[in-house]
C-alpha positions as CSV (number, residue, x, y, z in Angstrom):
1,X,89.0,123.5,76.7
2,X,90.7,125.0,80.0
3,X,92.5,128.1,79.7
4,X,95.0,126.8,82.2
5,X,96.0,123.9,80.4
6,X,96.4,126.3,77.3
7,X,98.8,128.0,79.2
8,X,100.7,125.0,80.3
9,X,100.6,123.6,76.5
10,X,102.3,127.0,75.5
11,X,104.7,127.0,78.2
12,X,105.9,123.3,77.5
13,X,106.6,124.4,74.0
14,X,108.2,127.7,75.1
15,X,110.6,125.8,77.0
16,X,110.9,123.2,74.6
17,X,112.0,125.9,71.7
18,X,113.9,127.5,74.5
19,X,116.6,124.6,75.1
20,X,116.4,123.4,71.3
21,X,118.3,126.6,70.9
22,X,120.8,126.4,73.8
23,X,121.1,123.0,73.0
24,X,122.1,124.1,69.0
25,X,124.5,127.2,70.1
26,X,126.2,125.0,72.8
27,X,126.9,122.5,70.5
28,X,128.1,125.3,67.9
29,X,130.1,126.3,70.6
30,X,131.9,123.5,71.9
31,X,133.0,121.9,68.2
32,X,134.7,125.7,67.6
33,X,136.2,125.5,70.4
34,X,137.6,121.6,69.8
35,X,138.2,123.0,66.2
36,X,140.3,126.0,67.6
37,X,142.0,123.9,70.0
38,X,143.1,121.3,68.0
39,X,144.4,123.3,64.8
40,X,148.1,124.3,66.4
41,X,149.0,120.3,67.5
42,X,152.0,118.5,66.1
43,X,149.6,116.2,65.5
44,X,147.0,114.9,62.9
45,X,145.1,112.4,61.3
46,X,145.4,112.4,58.1
47,X,143.7,109.5,56.6
48,X,141.7,106.7,58.2
49,X,140.4,103.0,56.9
50,X,138.0,100.8,58.4
51,X,139.0,97.7,58.4
52,X,136.3,96.0,60.4
53,X,134.0,97.5,63.4
54,X,136.5,98.1,66.0
55,X,139.8,97.9,63.3
56,X,141.5,100.8,61.7
57,X,144.6,101.9,59.6
58,X,145.4,105.6,60.1
59,X,148.2,107.3,58.7
60,X,149.1,110.2,61.2
61,X,151.7,113.2,60.6
62,X,153.8,113.9,64.3
63,X,155.9,116.7,63.6
64,X,157.0,116.0,60.3
65,X,157.2,112.3,60.4
66,X,154.5,110.5,59.0
67,X,153.0,107.4,60.7
68,X,150.7,104.3,59.6
69,X,149.1,102.8,62.7
70,X,146.5,100.0,63.1
71,X,144.1,100.9,66.0
72,X,142.0,98.3,67.0
73,X,139.5,98.1,70.5
74,X,142.5,97.0,72.8
75,X,145.6,98.4,71.3
76,X,147.2,100.9,68.9
77,X,150.2,99.4,67.1
78,X,152.9,101.0,64.4
79,X,153.3,99.4,61.5
80,X,155.4,101.6,59.4
81,X,156.7,105.4,58.9
82,X,156.0,106.8,55.1
83,X,158.3,109.7,53.7
84,X,156.4,112.7,52.6
85,X,156.3,111.4,48.7
86,X,154.4,109.2,49.9
87,X,151.5,110.6,51.6
88,X,152.0,113.4,49.1
89,X,151.2,110.9,46.2
90,X,148.2,109.6,48.1
91,X,146.8,112.7,48.3
92,X,147.1,113.7,44.4
93,X,145.1,111.3,43.5
94,X,142.4,112.2,45.1
95,X,142.4,115.7,44.0
96,X,143.1,114.3,40.2
97,X,139.7,112.3,41.0
98,X,137.0,113.4,38.7
99,X,134.3,116.4,39.6
100,X,131.1,115.3,40.3
101,X,129.9,117.6,37.6
102,X,132.4,115.6,35.6
103,X,130.8,112.1,36.6
104,X,127.3,113.2,35.9
105,X,128.4,115.1,32.5
106,X,129.9,111.2,31.4
107,X,126.6,109.6,32.6
108,X,124.5,112.5,30.6
109,X,126.7,111.3,27.8
110,X,126.6,107.7,27.7
111,X,122.4,108.1,28.6
112,X,122.5,109.9,25.2
113,X,124.3,107.0,22.8
């Protein structure tokens, strides 16, 4: 094998690794910037449910109000306003769900019978 061909191969591999590392750190920087930029806003998406590939129902918080909206490819429509008690009830139901360990313990008990 020719020495220049081997040197070109090593150069290409080195440049590939450098580009991957730069891409990784650039992506982390942009994600951190966007996360910090959106933390102190008055608008927050609380929950999203997909109805079809291009239609969603979202619960968003705007200031102290919660609003349910329908989002489609071409439009956004307000469905209703929700009280903070309604939204808190939803989040409490999610936290009362069993942990993964609890589910696995129940499966193990069922298999041992």
